[in-house]
C-alpha positions as CSV (number, residue, x, y, z in Angstrom):
1,M,-12.4,22.4,22.1
2,G,-16.1,21.7,21.9
3,K,-15.6,17.9,22.1
4,R,-14.9,15.4,24.8
5,V,-11.2,14.5,24.9
6,F,-10.4,10.8,25.5
7,N,-7.1,9.8,27.1
8,F,-6.0,7.3,24.4
9,M,-2.3,7.6,25.2
10,R,-3.0,6.3,28.7
11,W,-3.2,2.8,27.2
12,R,-0.4,3.2,24.8
13,K,1.9,0.7,26.5
14,L,-0.9,-1.9,26.7
15,A,-1.7,-1.3,23.0
16,A,2.0,-1.5,22.1
17,G,2.2,-4.9,23.8
18,A,-0.9,-6.1,22.0
19,S,0.5,-5.0,18.7
20,I,3.8,-6.7,19.3
21,V,2.1,-10.0,20.2
22,L,-0.1,-9.8,17.1
23,V,2.8,-9.1,14.8
24,L,5.1,-11.8,16.3
25,G,2.2,-14.3,16.2
26,S,1.6,-13.4,12.5
27,I,5.3,-13.8,11.7
28,A,5.3,-17.1,13.4
29,A,2.3,-18.3,11.4
30,L,4.0,-17.1,8.2
31,V,7.2,-19.0,9.1
32,M,5.5,-22.2,10.2
33,N,2.6,-22.4,7.8
34,G,3.5,-20.1,5.0
35,L,1.0,-18.6,2.6
36,Q,-1.2,-21.0,0.7
37,F,-0.6,-19.5,-2.7
38,G,-3.4,-19.9,-5.2
39,L,-3.4,-20.8,-8.8
40,D,-2.4,-17.3,-9.8
41,F,1.0,-17.8,-8.2
42,T,1.7,-21.5,-8.4
43,G,0.4,-22.2,-11.9
44,G,-2.2,-24.8,-12.8
45,T,-5.4,-25.1,-14.8
46,Q,-8.8,-23.2,-14.6
47,I,-11.9,-24.9,-15.9
48,E,-15.2,-23.2,-16.1
49,V,-18.2,-25.5,-16.5
50,G,-22.0,-25.0,-16.6
51,Y,-24.7,-27.2,-15.1
52,E,-28.4,-27.3,-15.9
53,Q,-29.2,-27.1,-12.2
54,A,-27.2,-25.6,-9.4
55,P,-24.8,-28.3,-8.0
56,G,-23.5,-28.6,-4.4
57,I,-20.0,-27.2,-4.1
58,E,-18.8,-29.8,-1.6
59,E,-20.4,-32.6,-3.7
60,V,-18.4,-31.4,-6.9
61,R,-15.2,-31.1,-4.8
62,D,-15.6,-34.7,-3.4
63,Q,-16.3,-36.1,-6.9
64,L,-13.0,-34.5,-8.2
65,V,-11.0,-35.7,-5.2
66,D,-12.4,-39.2,-5.5
67,A,-11.3,-39.2,-9.2
68,G,-7.7,-38.3,-8.3
69,Y,-7.8,-34.6,-8.7
70,E,-6.3,-33.8,-5.4
71,G,-6.2,-30.2,-4.2
72,A,-9.0,-29.1,-6.6
73,S,-10.6,-25.8,-5.7
74,V,-14.3,-25.4,-6.6
75,V,-16.2,-22.1,-6.4
76,R,-19.3,-20.6,-8.0
77,F,-18.6,-18.3,-10.8
78,G,-21.3,-15.8,-11.9
79,S,-24.5,-17.7,-11.3
80,D,-25.4,-20.7,-9.2
81,T,-25.1,-23.0,-12.2
82,E,-21.6,-21.9,-13.2
83,I,-18.7,-23.5,-11.5
84,L,-15.0,-22.6,-11.6
85,I,-12.6,-25.4,-11.0
86,K,-8.9,-24.7,-10.2
87,L,-6.5,-27.6,-10.5
88,P,-3.0,-27.4,-9.0
89,P,0.1,-27.6,-11.3
90,E,1.0,-31.2,-10.4
91,V,-2.4,-32.4,-11.8
92,A,-1.8,-30.4,-15.0
93,A,1.7,-31.8,-15.2
94,E,0.5,-35.4,-15.1
95,Q,-1.7,-34.7,-18.1
96,T,1.0,-32.8,-20.0
97,Q,3.5,-35.1,-21.6
98,F,5.1,-32.8,-24.2
99,S,5.5,-29.1,-23.8
100,A,4.7,-28.7,-27.5
101,R,1.2,-30.1,-26.9
102,D,0.3,-27.9,-23.9
103,E,-2.9,-26.6,-25.6
104,E,-4.1,-30.2,-26.4
105,A,-3.2,-31.4,-22.9
106,T,-5.2,-28.5,-21.4
107,Q,-8.2,-29.2,-23.5
108,S,-7.9,-32.9,-22.6
109,I,-8.0,-32.0,-18.9
110,G,-11.1,-30.0,-19.5
111,D,-12.8,-32.8,-21.4
112,Q,-11.9,-35.3,-18.7
113,V,-13.3,-33.2,-15.9
114,V,-16.5,-32.4,-17.8
115,T,-17.0,-36.1,-18.6
116,L,-16.4,-37.1,-15.0
117,L,-18.9,-34.5,-13.7
118,A,-21.5,-35.4,-16.2
119,Q,-21.3,-39.0,-15.2
120,Q,-21.5,-38.2,-11.5
121,S,-24.4,-35.7,-11.8
122,G,-26.4,-37.6,-14.4
123,G,-27.1,-34.4,-16.2
124,D,-25.7,-32.2,-18.9
125,V,-22.5,-30.4,-18.0
126,T,-21.0,-28.0,-20.5
127,L,-17.4,-26.9,-20.8
128,R,-17.2,-23.1,-20.9
129,R,-13.5,-22.4,-21.1
130,V,-10.1,-23.8,-20.1
131,E,-7.1,-21.7,-19.1
132,M,-3.6,-22.8,-18.1
133,V,-1.3,-20.7,-16.0
134,G,2.3,-21.8,-16.2
135,P,4.4,-22.0,-13.0
136,Q,6.9,-19.4,-14.4
137,I,4.1,-16.9,-14.8
138,G,3.0,-17.7,-11.2
139,E,6.5,-17.0,-9.9
140,E,6.7,-13.7,-11.7
141,L,3.3,-12.6,-10.4
142,R,4.4,-13.5,-6.8
143,D,7.7,-11.6,-7.1
144,D,6.1,-8.6,-8.8
145,G,3.4,-8.5,-6.2
146,G,5.9,-8.5,-3.3
147,L,8.0,-5.8,-5.0
148,G,4.8,-3.7,-5.6
149,M,4.0,-3.9,-1.9
150,L,7.5,-2.9,-0.9
151,F,7.6,0.0,-3.4
152,A,4.2,1.2,-2.0
153,L,5.6,1.4,1.5
154,I,8.7,3.3,0.3
155,V,6.6,5.8,-1.6
156,V,4.4,6.3,1.4
157,M,7.3,6.9,3.7
158,A,8.8,9.5,1.3
159,Y,5.4,11.2,0.8
160,V,4.6,11.5,4.6
161,A,8.2,12.7,5.3
162,L,7.9,15.5,2.7
163,R,4.4,16.5,3.7
164,F,4.8,16.3,7.5
165,Q,8.0,15.4,9.2
166,Y,10.2,12.3,9.2
167,K,8.8,11.1,12.6
168,F,5.4,11.0,11.0
169,S,6.7,8.9,8.1
170,V,8.2,6.4,10.6
171,G,4.9,6.2,12.4
172,A,2.9,5.8,9.1
173,V,5.1,3.1,7.7
174,A,5.1,1.2,11.1
175,A,1.3,1.3,11.0
176,L,1.1,0.1,7.4
177,A,3.7,-2.7,8.0
178,H,1.7,-3.7,11.2
179,D,-1.5,-4.0,9.2
180,V,0.0,-5.9,6.3
181,V,1.8,-8.4,8.5
182,I,-1.3,-9.1,10.6
183,V,-3.5,-9.6,7.5
184,L,-0.9,-12.0,5.9
185,G,-0.5,-13.8,9.3
186,F,-4.3,-14.2,9.5
187,F,-4.3,-16.0,6.1
188,A,-1.3,-18.1,7.0
189,L,-2.8,-19.1,10.4
190,L,-6.2,-20.2,8.8
191,R,-4.4,-21.7,5.7
192,L,-6.7,-19.6,3.4
193,D,-5.8,-19.4,-0.3
194,F,-3.7,-16.3,-1.2
195,D,-4.3,-15.3,-4.8
196,L,-4.3,-12.0,-6.8
197,T,-7.6,-10.9,-5.4
198,V,-6.2,-11.1,-1.8
199,L,-3.0,-9.3,-2.9
200,A,-5.3,-6.5,-4.3
201,A,-7.1,-6.5,-1.0
202,V,-3.8,-6.1,0.9
203,L,-2.8,-3.2,-1.3
204,A,-6.2,-1.6,-0.7
205,V,-5.6,-2.1,3.1
206,I,-2.4,0.0,2.7
207,G,-4.4,2.8,1.0
208,Y,-7.2,2.7,3.6
209,S,-4.8,2.6,6.6
210,L,-2.7,5.4,5.1
211,N,-5.8,7.6,4.6
212,D,-6.8,7.2,8.2
213,T,-3.2,7.8,9.4
214,I,-2.8,11.0,7.3
215,V,-6.1,12.5,8.7
216,V,-4.9,11.9,12.3
217,A,-1.4,13.2,11.4
218,D,-2.8,16.3,9.8
219,R,-4.8,17.1,12.9
220,I,-1.9,16.5,15.2
221,R,0.3,18.9,13.2
222,E,-2.5,21.5,13.2
223,N,-3.0,21.2,17.0
224,F,0.7,21.3,17.7
225,R,0.8,24.8,16.1
226,K,-2.5,26.0,17.5
227,V,-2.6,24.6,21.1
228,R,0.0,26.5,23.1
229,K,-0.2,25.2,26.7
230,A,-0.4,21.4,26.3
231,S,2.0,18.5,26.4
232,S,2.7,16.3,23.4
233,E,0.5,13.5,24.9
234,E,-2.4,15.9,25.5
235,I,-2.2,17.2,21.9
236,I,-2.2,13.7,20.5
237,N,-5.2,12.8,22.6
238,I,-7.0,16.0,21.5
239,S,-6.3,15.2,17.8
240,I,-7.4,11.6,17.9
241,S,-10.6,12.6,19.8
242,Q,-11.4,15.2,17.2
243,T,-11.0,12.7,14.3
244,L,-12.6,9.7,16.2
245,G,-16.1,10.3,14.9
246,R,-14.9,10.5,11.3
247,T,-12.7,7.5,11.7
248,L,-15.5,5.3,13.2
249,M,-18.1,6.4,10.7
250,T,-15.8,5.7,7.8
251,S,-14.9,2.3,9.1
252,F,-18.6,1.5,9.9
253,T,-19.8,2.3,6.4
254,T,-16.9,0.5,4.8
255,M,-17.6,-2.6,6.9
256,L,-21.3,-2.6,5.8
257,V,-20.2,-2.9,2.1
258,L,-17.6,-5.5,2.9
259,W,-20.0,-7.7,4.9
260,A,-22.4,-7.5,2.0
261,L,-19.7,-8.7,-0.3
262,Q,-18.7,-11.4,2.2
263,F,-22.3,-12.9,2.4
264,F,-23.7,-12.1,-1.1
265,G,-20.6,-11.6,-3.3
266,G,-20.0,-15.3,-4.0
267,E,-17.1,-17.5,-3.2
268,L,-14.9,-16.0,-5.9
269,I,-14.4,-12.8,-3.9
270,H,-14.8,-14.4,-0.4
271,N,-11.2,-14.1,0.5
272,F,-10.9,-10.7,-1.0
273,S,-13.7,-9.3,1.2
274,L,-12.3,-11.2,4.2
275,A,-8.9,-9.7,3.8
276,L,-10.4,-6.2,3.6
277,I,-12.5,-6.8,6.7
278,V,-9.5,-7.8,8.8
279,G,-7.5,-4.9,7.3
280,V,-10.1,-2.3,8.0
281,V,-10.4,-3.4,11.7
282,V,-6.6,-3.5,12.2
283,G,-6.1,-0.3,10.1
284,T,-8.6,1.6,12.3
285,Y,-6.8,0.4,15.4
286,S,-3.3,1.2,14.0
287,S,-4.3,4.8,13.0
288,V,-5.2,5.5,16.6
289,Y,-2.5,3.6,18.5
290,V,0.4,2.4,16.3
291,A,1.2,5.6,14.4
292,A,0.5,7.8,17.5
293,N,2.5,5.4,19.7
294,V,5.5,5.8,17.5
295,L,5.3,9.6,17.6
296,M,5.3,9.4,21.4
297,A,8.3,7.0,21.3
298,L,10.2,9.4,19.0
299,H,9.4,12.3,21.4
300,I,7.5,14.5,19.0
301,T,7.5,18.2,20.0
302,K,6.3,21.5,18.8
303,E,9.7,22.4,17.6
304,D,9.6,19.5,15.1
305,L,6.6,21.0,13.4
306,M,7.4,24.7,13.5
307,P,8.0,26.1,10.0
308,P,11.7,27.1,9.4
309,V,12.5,30.7,9.9
310,K,13.9,32.4,6.8
311,E,17.2,34.3,7.0
312,G,15.6,37.5,5.8
313,A,13.0,37.3,8.6
314,E,15.7,37.0,11.2
315,L,17.5,40.1,9.9
316,E,14.3,42.1,10.0
317,D,13.7,41.0,13.6
318,E,17.2,42.2,14.6
319,M,16.9,45.6,12.9
320,P,15.7,48.5,15.2
């Protein structure tokens, strides 16, 4: 083979146990804590303000909370002097008395916040823009996002089943579901905001994990047809060992970019990069152990991957 073969499947039962614990723990966190949906899903008001000098994020957040704006989210937006404030829907509702005057009420909220911050900071604070996201829009985004994720899993299962074999599609979808549930459970456990950027990260995790799983599956199929005297477990070990260098190098270079985004990308994409970091780590693990583990559990054999014999070819073999 030219490469060292690692006995990955030796630890498949231990890996299966670890995966079950992580998935059940994630589901428990989702049930008990739930996802902390951000403004994109719940509705509310976004206010962008500009300072003359860079303010402290915690200081601005404390000023808003002290003034009665409970649950306000404050992040830097663009530069150090630009601040994006997100107010939950109940705060916007208190300021909105008549639905016909939503635009006026939204503008009033923006003026109130800017006046408050200017008084507290003692400097010039400028209102850049005010946007209002209604709760109905938030519900639609949440439902559409969930349907999009479900549709992605169905399409993946169909694609892998057509390209390889149905046992591979079960393994691929199991690995993807494993990765998605753990990422969602991580956010539920730490009570981190789940907004559209995080949803985009989760969908990106599906693509990343699928790519790794397809590479491993392709090598497994190739080796099942090429290696004659070897068991299914040995062939899977050979295939994973052959793709291990590529898998680790891809994960390493991806993580370099994600850590750069995490430390230098600003708070606006902090949760986005964090979701991807967790997803890449879990996705790399699942492409080695979850998908291959499912293949072992379904008793994958050479016969499952042999191309079907045409009727004409059978007749030719029978002719003298």
